[in-house]
N, C-alpha and C positions, 0 to 999 in steps of 0.2 A: 504493500500500500504506500509506503513512504517514498518509493522511487517514482511513483506516478504523479506528474504535476497536476495540480488543481488550478483551473483558470477562472478568474472572476472577470466577467465581460460586462462592460457598461454599454448597452445597445444605443444609448444617446450620445456616446462619444463621437467626436469629429462630426458634429452637427447631425447626428442620427445615421451617419453612413455606416457605422459599425453594425447596427441592427439590420440595415437594409442589405448588407453584403455578408450576413452571418455564415451562410453555407460555404461561400468561397473562402472566408477567413478560417473556418474550421478545417478546411483542407490544407491551408498553410500550417496550422498547428500540427496536424497529423504528419505533414512532410518533414517538419523540423524536430518535433518532439516525440513522435510515435504515439503510444497510447496516452490518453489524458482524460480527465473529468472536468466538467465546467458547470457554471451556473450564471444566469443572467441576473443583473440587478434589476429590481422592480421599481425602484425609486431612490430618492436621495438617502444616503447613509446606509443603504441596504447591504453594502459591501462589508460593513462591520459585523452584521449578523452572519453573513455567509462565511467570512473568515473564521469566526469563532467556531462555527459548526464544522468547517473543514479541518481545523486543527484538532477538534475533539474526535473526529473520525480517524485521525492519524496521518494526515497529509503533511509532508515536510517541505514541499515545494509549492508555494502559493504564488501564482503569476497573475498580473493585473493587466487587462486589456482595456485601457481607458486613459484618462488624463491625470493631472497632478492631484486633483481632489480625491478621486477614487483610489489612487496609489497611496496617498498619505493616510487616508482613513484605514486602508488595509494594513499599512505599517504600524499605525497606532494600535490597531486591534491585535497585531502580532505581539507587540511589546506588552500590552495589557494581559495577554494570555500567559505570560511568564515562560513560554517555551523558547529557549535560547537556540534550539537546533533547527528552527524553521527558517527557510531561505526565501526571500522575496525576489521576484523577477518582474521587470518592467517591459511590457510590450507596447511600443509606441503607437498610440491610437487616439490621443486627446488633441485639444486645440493649442495648448501652451507647452506642456512638458518641460518646464524649467528644470525640474528635478533630474530629468534624463540628461539634459545638457551638462549639469554639474558633474555627472559621472561618465561623460563621453559615450552615452548611449544614443545612437543616431535616431533622428526623427524619421524612421523608416521601419515598417513592420518586419520585413524580411531580415534586415540587418539586426534588429533587436532580438528576434527569435534565434538567429545564429549565435549571438552572444550567450543566450540562455542555454542553447543546445551544447555549447562547449563546456558548460558546467563550472566555470571558474567564478568564485565569489570571494568577497572580503567583508569584514565587519566594519560598519560605519557608525558614526555618532548620530545623535538626535538632539533636537532642542526640546526641552520640557517647558511648554508654554502654559502658564497659569494665570487665569483671569476669572471669568465667570465659571469656567471649568478648566480642567487640566487636559492638555492635548499635546501629543508628540508630533513634532514636525521634522522634516528631513532635508529641507532646502532653505526655506526662508519664512520669516514672520514679520509683520509690519503693522504699524498703527498710525493714524492720522488720516489724511485725505485718501491714501491708498486703501486703508482698512475700510473707510466709509464706502468707497467704490465697490470693494469686494462684498460688503454686506448688502449693498443695493442690488448687486447682480443676482441675488436670490429672489428678488421680487419686482425689480424694475425692468423696463424694456425687454419683456419676454419675447417680443417679436423678432429680436436680433438673435439668430440661432448660432452664429459663429462666436466662439468664446473670446477670441482675440479682439474682434471688433467690438463686442459688447463691453469688455473690460476697458478698452481704450476710450470708448464713448463715455462711460460712467466716470472714468478717471478724469477726463477733461471737465466734466460737469462738477465733480467734487473738488477738483483743483481750484476752481473758481469760487465755489460757495462755502467750502469748509473754513471754519474759523480757527485761528490759533488759540492756544490755551497755555496757562502757566503749568510748568512741570518741574519735577525733581528727578534726575537720573543718577542712579548709583551703579557703577561698574566695578565688580569684584569688591576689593576692600579700599578702593580709592575714595577720596573726598567727594561727596555728592555734588552734582552740578545743578544749579538753579537756572531755569530758563523761563523768562517772562512770556516769550512768544514762540512756544514749541509748535512746530509745523508737522513734522513727520519723523518716523524712526523705522529703520529696516535692520533686521538682524539676519545673517545668512551664512550658509556654508559655500554658496556659489558666488559668482561675480556678476551674473546677468539676471535681470528681472524683466520678463516680457520684452526682451530685446534691448533694454536699457542697461548699459555697463555701469551700474551703480557702485559696485565694489571691485575695482580693477584688481585682477590677480588673486582674488580672495579664495577661489577654489584651491589654489596651491598653498596659500598661507594657512588656511584653516586646516588643511591636511597635515602640514608639517608642524604647526604650532599647537595643534589640538585645541583650537579656540574658535571664536565666532568673529566674523567681520561685522562692524556696527557702523551704520550710516545715520547721522543726525542732521536734520534740517530745521532751521529756526529763522524767525523774522522774515519769512517769505510769504507774500500774499499775491493773489490774483495771477496776472500775466507773468510776474517774476517767477512763479512756480513753473509755468509752461516753458519759459526760456531755460530754466534749470534742467527740465526733462529733455529738451532738445539737445542741450550740451551733453547730457548723460548718454545719448546715443553713441557717442564716440569718446566717452570718459573725460570730456572737457569741462565738466562741472567741478572737478577736483581743484581746490585752491580758490574757488569763488566764495564770495561773502555769503555767510549763512550755511555753508556746507562743512561738516566735520566728519572725518573718518577715524575710527579707532578700533581696538580689538579687546576682547575679554571673554571670560567664561560664564559670567552671570550678570544680567542686566535687570535692574528693578526700576520701573518707570511709574512715578506717581503723578497723576494729572489732576488739575483743579476740577475738571468735569470729566465724566466717563467718555471715552472715545472707543470706536470699534477697532478691534485687532483681529487679524486674520493670518492663517498659515496655509499656503497653497490653495487659497480660495475658501477655506473652511474657517468660520468665525468662532473664536474661542473667548471673545470678550466684547460686551456692549454696555454693561452696567457698572462694572467695578472701576474704581479710581486707581487701582494698583494692579500692574501686570508684571510678572516675573518671567524671564526667559533664561534658561540655564543649559549649558553644554553637558550632555551625557555621553560618555565615551563607550564605544563598542556596544551600541544599543540594538543594532539590527544587521543581519547578514543580507547581502545584496549581490545578485549576479551582475558582473561588470566585465568589460574587456580586460584581458590579462595585462597587456602592455599599454597602459594609458599614459598620455603626456599632459603636463600642465603648463600653463603660461607662467614661467618663472623669470620673465624679463621685466616684470614690474618692480619698482623700487619700494620696498616695504616701509620706508620712511614716511610715505604718504599716510600711514596709519599711526605715526608717532607724534603728530603735532599736538600741542596743548589746545584745549577747547577755546581758550582766549583768542587764538589766531583766527578762528572762524568768524570773528566780528568784522573782519576786513578782507578785501581781495588781496591775494598774495601769489607769488610765483612758486609753483610746486612742480618738481621734476617727477613725472609719472614713471618713466622708463629708466632702467639702469644704463650707465654709459657703456 
């Protein structure tokens, strides 16, 4: 039983194309994996139930055919099961798949199946995100206008079926309408940082969020340092936020006024008013004033390419600036000489 992979399929992934092409996709699974069992999700969060039942039946290889949300909920369920010998596999099938990019898994179903078929896996860390509830994330978590956009994606503009387009549409909306708030940020055992106009915060293992190179080189630094990349945005409003995002497409936001990059293992964010926080599209806070995000080592086994390369040409000093520097525009060298 343990050698047979169990596949969780989200038929709504890739704007419903997975469900429409299910028989063709199952033939691909058979081609690369041989015998397998599967179950379709019937609605939001159904993958949590399916994962728990599959593990209880003895399956040790849980594969996810869906996007970041389905994959993250499955990973969260694996950790909560307490079964350390379960291995997760990501079959590229969603709209965003940022988590896949972090671990060099191509946005291609055949190539991602080839990686799983080779059977190589490694242990990876997780972020323990605590707000209204505790949730394990494996790529990124954020709060502010990006969190508000992710929360809105669950009930607004349902007529937009493409996940990328929907998120960008809502991100633009909430970039303009979200209000800054007062916040206190504590990273590890450092002195807390008081911010009067807190705008946004992103904590991640990867470097790219929906195409934006928010944390350059972070996939490499997080791996070697066993920590989290942290992006803090403050004092930005309206169109200045849009300009910052445009710059972030090519990492040119680094060194601009209101932008601070740092590193740490535990981040505690206390805000004057509750703000939405999300991880891979799943909301873990909307009501609490305090959110904690903590690095958890060796949390999950994941099928990955055996010989992966990271971008190690970024200068890690971009993460060593004091917070006070972010109140002004400054020259920052992103790349090593």
